[in-house]
N, C-alpha and C positions, 0 to 999 in steps of 0.2 A: 656231318654237316656238309661235306663236299658234295653229296648227292642231292641236296635239297635246293630246289629252284623256287624262289619267292614269286608269288603272283598277287598283285595288289588290286583290290576292287573297291570302288567307292560306293557307299550306301546312301548317305544323306548329308545334307549341309545344315549347320546350325548357326544361329546368330553369334557373332563375336565382335568385340570392340575394335575400334580403329587401332591398327598396329598388331592385331592378332591376340590369341590367348596366351597368357603367361603360365609357365609350368608351375606345378606345386599345388594348385587348387582344383583343376578339372579332374573328374573321375569317370570311369566307365566300367560297368559290371554287366555280365550276361548270365541269364538263367534260361536255358532252353532257347526258344526263339525270341525271348524278350531281352531288350537291352535297356539298362538303366544308366542314364548319362547326366552329368552336370558339367557346365562349362566354367565354373567358378563364379557365376552370377547367382541370383536368387531363384533360378529355375532348375527343376529336375525333370528331364524328359524320359518318357517310357516309349520305347520304339520297338515295333514288331519287324523282325528281319524277314520273316517269310512273306508277310503282306507288304513290306516296304512302306510303312506309314507310321505316323505317330499315333499312339494310343491315348496318351494324356500328357499334360504339362502341369506340374505342381509348382506353385509359387510360394516361397518361404519368406519370412520377414527380413532376411539378410543373406549374405553370401553363403553358399554351400561349400564347406571345406572337405567333407569326407562322407563316403557312402559305405555301408556295411550290409550285406545281404545274408539273411537267414533263410535258406531254401526250405528247410523242414517246417518252419513256422509260417512260411509265406509272408515274411515281414522284411521291410526295408528300413534300416536305421540311417538317419541323416543328421549330420552335425552342421548346425547353422551358426555362423559367426555371431558371437556376443548374444546368442539367444539360448542355445542349448541343443539337446539331442531330441529329435522327433522320430516317431515310429509310425510307418505307413503300412497298411495291409495291402498285399499284392492283389487280393481278391477285389478290393475296391478299384484298383486300376483296371482290372479286367471288366468290371461292370460299367466303367465309364464310357465304354464304346457301345453305342446303340446298334440295334439290328440294322438300321439303315446304313450305318457306316460299314457294317460287315458285308451288306449286299453290294455297296459301291466298291468295296475292296476287290471283289471278284472280277470287276470290270477293268481293273487297272492293267495297263500294258507295260511290262517291265522288260521287254525283250532287249532293249539297248543298255540295260544295266543302270539306268538312271532312276532316281527315286521320285515318285509322284506323291508329294506330301498333301494329305487332306487336312483341312482345318481341324485342329485338335483343341478340345476344351482346356482352358487354363483354370485350374482348380486352386483357389487360395487354401493354404493349409490352415486348418482350424487350430487355435491355441491349445485345445484339449489334447492334441496329438503330441505335445511336447512332454516327453517322459522324464527329462532331466533338465530343468531350466538352469542355466549358468552362463555368465558372461566371460568366464575365464577359460573355458574348455578349448583345447587346441587339437586333441586327437582322442580317439576311443577305439575299442574293439570289443567284440562280444565272444565269450567263450563259455560254452555249456550253459551254466545257470548263473553266471556273473557278468556284469557290465563293468569294464575297466576303462577309466578315463585318465587323461593327462591334462592337468590344468596349470596355467602360468600365474604364479603369485607375484607379489611386488618384488621379491628378490629370488625366489626359488621355484623350480618345477615341483609339482606334487602329483603323485600317482594315487588315485582313489578307486576303491572297489565297491560296487553296489550289487545287491541281490537282484536277479532278473526273475520275473514271475514264470511259473510253469505254463505250458500251452493251455489256452482256454481261460486264463485269468486276466486280470487287468494288466494291460501292457506297461503300466508305470512300474519302475523298479522299486524294490523295497528299500529298507534303510541302508545306510553306509556301513560296511562291515570291515573296512580297513583303509588306511592311507599311510603314505610315507613321503618324505621330502627328498628330492634329488639334488643335483648340483645347483649352484646359483645361476641366475639369469638376469639379463638387463632388458626389460620390455622396451620396444621402440616407442618414443613419445611423439605424439602428434601435436596439432595446434591446440592451445588452451589446455594442455595436459591430457587430452584424449589419446588413447592408444591407437596407433596406426596398424593397418593390416600387415602381419608379418610376411616377409619375403619367403621364408622357408618354414614349413610346418614340421613338428616332430613326427616320428614314425613309431608305431607300436606293433609288436608281433608277439604272439603267445607260442612258446615252444613247450611241447608236452612230451613226457617219457612214454615208452611203449605201454606201460601198465596203467596209465591214468584213465579216469573216466571220460576224459575228452576224446571224442572220436578222432581217429587218425585219418580218416578219409575226408579231410576238408576239401571242398571244391576249390579249384584254382581261383585265385584272386581274393580269398578270404584272409583274415589276419592271423591264422593259426597254422602251425606245422608240428609234426611229430618226429622226434629225433631218435636215432638208435641209442640204446642204453649206454654203450661205452662213451660216445661223444657227449651225451647228456651229462654223465657223471663227471667227465673231465672239465666240462664248461662250468657247471653250476654246483658241483660238490656232492658229497655223499648224503648230506641232509635232504637235498631235493630229490635224490634218487630213492632214499628210504621212504620219504613221505609220498613218493609218486605224485609230486605236485607239479602242475604246469608252472612255467617261469615266464614272467613278463619281460620282454626285451624292449628297451627304449633307445631310439636313435635321436639324439638332440641336435639342434641347429649349430651348436658349437663343436660338433664332431664326436662327442662322447657316446659310447655304446655301453649302456648300463643294463643290469638285470636285477629283478626282484622275484624271489620265490613266493608264489601266490599264497600257499597255505601258511607260511610263516607270517605273511602280511596280515592274513585274516586272524590268526591266533594272537598277534601282537596287540590287537585291540582289547582282548580280555586279559592278557598278561603283558602289559607294556614294558618294553626294554629300551635299549639304545637304538634309535631309528637308523643311525648310520650303519649298524651291523646288518641291516636288512638289504642294503644296496651294495652291489658289487659292480665295479667298473671293469668291463671285459677288455676294452680297447679304446683308443682315441684316434680317429681319422684326421683330426685337425682341419676338417672342412664339414659343411652341413651334410648330415646323413640323409640320403634320398630313398634308400631301399634296404630292407632286412628280409631275408628269406632263407630257405633251406632246400637242398637238392639231394638227389640220389645219383652219385657219381660212379658207383660200381654195379655191375650186373648181379642181381640176386641169385642165390643158389636155388637149385631146383626143389629142394626140400623146404624152402622157406615160403610160407603163405603170404605174410605181410612184409613188404619191403619198405622200411622207414628211411627217412633222409639221413645221410651220413656226412653232410657238409653244410656248415652255416656260412652264409654269404652276406656281406654288407657293402653297399656302394655309396661313395661320397659324390658331392656335386661336381667336383673338378676331376673326377675319374679315378680317384684312389679306391681300390677294391680290396676287401679283406675276405679271405677264405680260411676257415678253420675245420680241420678234419682229425679224427682219431687215427693214430699211426703207432708203429712199434719202433722202438729204438734198438741199438745194437745189442743191448743186454736183454731184450725181450720184454721190456716194460712198455705198458701202454702210455703214450704221451700225446699231447695235442700238437698237431702240425699246423702252424700258422704261416700263411704267405700273404704278402701284399703285392698287388699288381697296379699298374698304371694304365688306364684306358683313356682313349680320347675324350675330352670333355668340352664344354660342360655337359654333365648328364642331366637331362630333363626328367626322365622317369625310367623305371625298370620293372621287370616282371620275371618270374621264374617259370621254367617249362620242364617238360619231361626230358629224360636222358641227359641230365646235367647241363642243360642249356640255360643261359641267362640272357635275356633280351634287354637292351638299353638303348635309349634314344639320345641323340645330340642334335643341335640345330641343323646339321648338314646331313645326317644319316641315321637310319635305324639299323642297329647291328646286333649280332648274336655271338656269344663266346661259349666255348664248350669246356666244362671241367670234368667231363666223363672220363672213366678209366680207359675205355677202349680207344684205339687210335688207328688211323689209316697208315699203311706202310710207307706212304710218301710224305707223311707229316713229320718233318725234322724237328719241330719245336717240342715234341713229346718223347723224343728218344731218350732224354736224360731223366725221365720221371722214374722215381723209385716205385717198386711194386706197391700198389695200394695208396700211393701218394698223390700229391697235387701237381699239375703241370708247372714248369718253371716259367712259362711265358704264355700269355693269352693273346691270341690273334683274332680280332673282331672280323666277322664276315658281314658284308653289307646285304641288307634286305631291300634296298632300292626304295626307301621312303625317307622323307626328311621332315623335321620340325614336328615330330610327334610329341604331344605334351602329356598324354596318359595312355597306359597300356593295360590290356587284360588278356589272359590266355584262355581261349575257349576250350570247353570240353568236347566239342563236336568235331575235333580234328580226326582225320583218318589214321589208321594204324601206322605208326612210324613217322608220321608227319606232325605238323603243328599248325594251328590257326590262331592268329592274333587279332584282337579287336582294338583298334587304335583311333584316337582323335587327334587331328593335326591342329597346328596353331591357327589355320584358316577356318576352323570350325567344321572340318569335313570328317565324317565318320567313315572308316574304311576297315576292310579285312585284309590281312596279309597271310596268305596260305603258303605253307611249305610242303610241296608234294614230293614224297620220297621216290616216286616212280618215274619222275622226269629225268631225262638223260642230260648230264652236264659234263663237260670235258674234265678229265682228271689230269693232274700233273704227271709227267713221266717219272718213273722210279729213278732215284739217284744211284748211279753205279760208280764203281771205283775209277772207271775210265774218264768220266767227266767231273769227278769230285775235285781234282786239282784245278781245272778251269773255273769251277764254281768258287773255289777259295780265292783264286786270283781276282775274279770279278768282285768278290766281297772286299778284298783288301784295296782294290782300286776305288771302290765306292767309299771306303773309309777315308782314303786320302782326299778324295774329292770333297767329302763332307768336312774334313778338317780345314781345307783351303776355304771353303765357303764360310765356315764358322769364323776363321780369321778375318775374312773380308767383312762379314757382318759385324764383327766386334769393332773393326776399324770404323765402320759407318756409325755404329752406336756411339763410339767415343767422340767422333766429330759432331754428332748431333747433341751429345751432352755438353760439349764445349760451346756449341751454338746457343743452347738453352741458357747456359751460364752467362754468356755475353748478353743475351736478350734480357735476362733478369737484371744485370748490371745497368743496361741501357734504360730499362724501365725505372730503376731507382733514380738514375740521373735525371730522367725526364720529369718524374714526380717532384724531385727537389727543385728543379728550375721553375716548373709551372706553379708550384705552391708558394714561391717567394717573389711575387711580382712587386711587392712593396718592401722596402728596406734592402739591406745588403743581400746580394745574391751569392749562393754557394760557388758558382762558377761565373766569372765576370771577364769582360774584355774592354779595356780602356784604350782610347785612340788619341794620339797626339800627333802634331805636325811639326815639321822643321825643314829648313833648306839645307841641302848638301850638294857636294860636287860629285857628279857621276858622269864618266866618259866625256870629260872636257865640257860639261854643261851643268849649269846650276839647275837643280831639280828639287821641286817640292815633294817631300815624301811624307807618308802617313805610317806611324808605328803603332801596331796593334799588340797589346800585351794581354795574353790569355793567362788568367790566374785560376787555379783550382783550389778553392778553400773548403771543398766538401770532403767527405770521408770516402769517396768513390774514386776509382781509377778509370781514366779515359784510355781504353786499350784499342785493340784492333777494331776497325770499322768506323772510328770517330774521325772526323775531319773538320777543320776550321774553314768556313766559307766566308770570304770577304768580297762584297760586291761594291764596286765603285760606279756610282751613277752620276753621269755628267749631264748638266743642264744644257739647253740649247743656247747658242750664241745670242747675245743681247742684240746685235745688229744684223743677224741673219735669221729672219723669221722662218725660213724654209728648212733650216737644219733640224734634225730629229734628235731625240734624247738617246744617248748611247750608254750602255752598261757593260762593264767587264767584271767577271767573277773569277776570283782566285780560290783554288781549293788546295789547302795544305794539310796533309795527313797528320793526325795527332797520335803519336806513338808513345805509349807508356808515360802518360802524364798523371802521376800519382798525386795523392793529397799533399797540398802545399807546394806543388810544382808550378813553374811558369814557363811560358813559351812566347817568344817575341818574334814578330813578323814585320818587316819593313817593305812597303810597296811604293813605287813611284806614282805620283799624281800628274805630273806635267812640269813644264810645257812639253807638247808633242813635237813631232818632226817639223811642223809649220811654225814653231816658236810661240804658239798660243796656248793659254791655259784658261779654259772657260770655268769661271767660278759663279755660283757655288757648286761644290762637289759633295755628294752624300756618300758616306762610307758606312756600310752596314755589315755587322759581324753576326754570324750564327754558327751553331754547332750542327753538323749533319751526321746522322748515323746511317750507314749504308746497310740495308737489309740484304741486298744481293751479295755483298762481299762476305757477310758473316753467315747468313742462312742459306744463300744460294748454293754454296758448295755442298752443304749437308743434304739439301733436298735433291741435288743432282745425283747423289750417290745411288747406284743401282746394283742389283745383284748380278755379278758377272756370270753366274751360271744360269741366268734366265735371259730370254730374248729381250733386247732393249725395246721399249715402246716406240712406236712411230712418232714422228714429229707432229702429225696431225692430232694425236691423242694425248700429247704431253700437256697437262694442266698448268696454267700460269698461276701459281699460288701466291706470287708476290704482287703487291699493289703496283699501280702504274708509276707512282713517284719513286719507287724503289728505295725509300728511306724515310727517316724522320728528321725534320728540321726544327731546331729550337733557337729562336732569336735571342741574341745576347745584348747587343747595343747598337745604336745608330748615332752617327756624328756627322754634322754638316760643316764642311770646310768652306768658309766664305772669304771675301776680300780682306777683312780685317786680320784673318789668320795668315793670308798669303802675302801680306805686305812685308817688305824688307826695309831696314833702316841702316843704310851704310854709314851715315854720320854717327850712329850710336853703337856701331858694332863692337862687341867685346874683343879682347886680344886674340882669343882662340878662333874667332870667326873671320878674321881678316884674310884668311887664306882663300876665301871664296873668290872666284874669278870675276870678270866684268859683269855688270848688272844688265847689260843689253842682251838681247836674244842671241843665242849661240849661232856662229857662222861656220861655214865649211872652212877648214884650215887651208885648202887650196885657194879659195877665193880670197882669204885674208892675205896669203902670200902674194898673189897677183896684184891685189890692191896696193900693197906696200911697194912693189916694184914699179908700178905705174906712177907713183908719186901722189901728192895731194890732189883730190878732186873736189868738185863742188858737193855741197850737202845734198842728200837725197831729197827729192821733191815729191814724196809720197803724201797721201791724204792726211796721215797722222802728223807728219812734220809741218805741212802747210797749216793745219788747224792750230798747232801749238805756236806757230810763228805769227800768224795774222789774226787769230780769234782770241778773245779773252777766255780765261779758264771757266769751265762749267762749275757752278756753285749750287750747293743745297744746304739748307739750314733746318735744324730742329730745335725747338725750345722745350725744356723739361723743367718741371718744378724742382727747386732746390730741396724742398722738404721731402719730396718723393725720393730723390737720390740719397739724401741723408738716411732716410728710413731703410733704404735698400743696402747701402754700403755699411751702415752700422759703425763699428769701431775700426774698420779697416782703413779709414782715411784719417785716423788720428795723427796729428803732427804735420799734415800737409793740407794744402787748400783743397776746396771741393772741386776746383777745376782740374787739379792734378789727379785727384782720386777718381774723377770721372774718366779721364783719359786712361788711367791704369785699368779701370774696370772694362773699358771697351777693348783694350789690347791684352786682356788677361790670358787668352788662349794663344797669343802670338809667341813665337820663340824668343822675341826681344822684350818680353814683359818685365823680366828682372832688370834689364838695363833702363827701361822707362821708369820703373819704380825707384831705382837708385838715384836718378838725376832729377826727379820731381818736376817733370815737364808738364806744361799745360797745352802745348802745341808741338807737333812733330811732323816732319816731312818724310814720307816713305816712298818706296818704289814698287809699282805694281809688277806682276810677273812678266808683262810685255815690255818693261823698261820705262814706262811713263810715270811721272810724279803724281802722288796723291798726298794732299796736305790736310791734316786734321787740326782744327783749332777749337779750343774750349774756352769760352769767356763767360763771365757772370753778367747778367743783364737784369733789368727791372721791367716787368710787364705792367703797364698802366691800363686804365679804362676797362679792365676785365673784372675786378673785384671791387665792390663798394667800400670795403674796409681799407683800401689803399693798394699801393703797388705790391706785386708778387715777385719775390726773388726767384730767378730762374737761371738755368745753365743753357747757353746757346752752343750747340754742336754744329760746326761748319765743316763741310767737305768741299775741297777744291781740287780740280784735276783738269789738265789739258785734254784728257780723253773722256769724252762723254760716257762711253761704256764703262770705264773704270769708276767714274764718279757715281754712276747708277748702281754699280755692284757694291761700292762702299756704303752708299746711302741705304741700299736694301739690307745690308748686314746690320747697320745701326738700328734701323727700324725694327728688325727682328728681335734684337736684344731688348729694345724698349717695350715691345709688345709683351714679351715674357715678364718683364719687370712690372708692368701695369696689371697683368693678370694675377701675379703673385700677391700684389698689394690689395687688389680687390678681394681675393680669397681671405685675406686677414680681416676684412670688414672695415677698412679705413674709408672715410667719406671726404669728398672735396669740399672746399669752402664755398660760401655763397657767391654766385656769379651773376653778372648782368646778362640776362637771357637775350635782351634786345641786341646787345653787342655781338653775341654768339650767332644770332639769327642773321645779322648783317654780314658777318664773315662767311657764314654758310652760303648766303645768297651770292656773294662775290665769287666764291669758288664754283658754284654751279654755273655762273655766267662764263667763267674762264673755260670750264669743261665744254660748254656748248660751243664756244668760239674755237676750241681745239678741233671739235668734230667738223665744224664748217670749214676750217682751213685745210684739214686733211682731205675733205671731199673736193675742195677747190684745186688742190695739187694734182688730182687725177685728170682734170679737164683743161688746165691752163697750159700755155706754151712755155718754152724755156725762159723767156725774158720775164714774163709775169710770175712764174713760179719761184723765181729767186726772191722777190719781195715777199711773197706768201711764206716762204720757208723762214726768212728772217723773223717775220712776225710770229710764226709758230714757235721758234726757239725762245722768243721773249715771253710768250705765254707759258711755256714749259718752265722757264726760270722763275716766273711768279708762283707757279704751282709748287715748285720745289722749295720755296721759302714762304710757307704760310704764316699767318699771324696767330695760329692756334697754339695752345700751350698744353703739354701733357701734365696732368695733375695726379 
């Protein structure tokens, strides 16, 4: 093999599907200058190598799975999927070319090696050419006067033997002369129960003894081989040797290598016995069998005329190779020598050649291995081979071709060389010639002087490989952990997204309270994360809390600000809780702008969990450049799962110092915090006059701002239910408004209907609930209602409290409307009058605001006073919530 230099030449190109041809179905055979080729479709091409053109194209009713050439009978047998076996006469293919085509062929210029394909006639195959119709046939072979088929039944493979007519007779086979069932099988099911095309087809090969009637000179590429007598007897037993019967070898997609003696199969039809006794399992490759063949590995003696094959070879799809040869043991007994090798896979196809060569194709290369007895003096892999035995290691040699899906060894090769006819996945027909006369550099002979250095290099290489294996194992472990974490994250995400209604498996509740932090009263939000699911929140999970502050009520130019807190969640198992407390304000300026929206979400960091595993590289390879590094992670770098959202408004931010419980009396003064140095200096300077700021002047000289809302008593009773039992509706309404305040329990214990609180900036906010009767609205009489009144010396705080009350009432009305409750009969004329009055006030507001932009300072004071009066009327409407 060392002296053979491959030379690849392309002959022609054939149509192939998008993505290329798949291995297993295409076939290529050659007979003289003619090439018979199928690409796995319904077409069979006849190609002339000498003229470099197509002779004919035959179209079959289905996919072509196998071709078998009988050169002596000038016949081509074709297996068509789910149709059967067809027989074509080669003379018909020769007659399909007209004389005009032959004249044109002489004018073709092929100096550049390219193929000039003339239009070839497409000949539909006539149904009469089907010699064996069957929808279950998967493989066949022809041997002497019999046709052997392999069919797939519902549960088992079945070998069937038919008589083949003699030359000159009807090409259709005679009756069935034998059959036997092999191992069980599971046919792949397609849509609506129809079988799908199998990925791997079984392989049939006929092995004959030297004395059988089957000719031993089978052309390369046919399905028959002739074995030496000792190997034949060791493999198939004395009965097959005495009967001089060919043996059918079956390679199945599940890896079994079975054999059936042909003559015992034929006689079993007349004298039936146990069918299982006819089938013998030689070996199990545990992967689909791709090729079965036989080789001559030893040089024949000079006195031997016919040299038969002395080694049986089988190849699996993933590269497992079996070689069986007759050998002698230490006692001088003849025993079978069986060796398994591992070749690079996946193996797409294979073929046997002269001199113990086996050619096999992978997606990346076309290789040849040598099982012959003779070896080169520099070939260290064959030094430990026993005399007459098999090599301990097979080293594939590249033939510089890739993605070959089918092979055939041509008989036109020069002496000592080889010529392969191959079809690539791209549909290219090519020849690969191995010329024995080309000079290739040979390795230098290994001597004792450099043997030690060679051993050191091998040991160093072993150490390097060990380090690399350890590094790759670490990388695999990290990726396994990352996949486990991703699977857990997927389960958590599905559990949260599928439980949008009802209790959630992972929840976050938010509550507010006042506390003393760094000599300052601070409104804090407490977020309680509870894991009620069966999953664990491990590495990569974080609780994200976003605090969204609204713009100041009196500062229209201020923007909305948001602060996001990220708290890692570490080992929060089922039933676990995690509590986080965050300050909401006041800030350094002593102001707390309410309402504040607090949103909680779970965030899973893909970069933290997966980024490390993807960043692992092989330390023994050059690191990729930064320009070529793919960004496999998404831009957001994680998954965000919302949990809850809570709005903290003025009703939750109020404090009630007159109602404080004993454990809350420790809180400091309710006024905004001051610098301790300023407090000390103020004490030293003695009493000073009261500050004259805008807020103090408004509280001293202007009446408090007031807003009122009237709500139907019936609506409140329906909402509160039994919660107001034992107290008046006024007290129950106040308790409902302050239910989310930290002082709710104190308000409930004292049964109050009015309360005075303190806003975060220290100004008073007064809540008053009283029962009133609304007349002139309902024809049936007065309607009992609750009047909710808000008073504050700070216009901004009054607006914030009013906004909080309106929000609660809006949710209340929406819930009652969803229940289907209807309001009583109303006087529509009265409602229209109220609506008209409000529209008049709104138009006056717009006019006054426009006037403020154009008037001088003296006139604008009067306009501002009138604007405040109109606003006061709008905040106390005569409407009633029903």
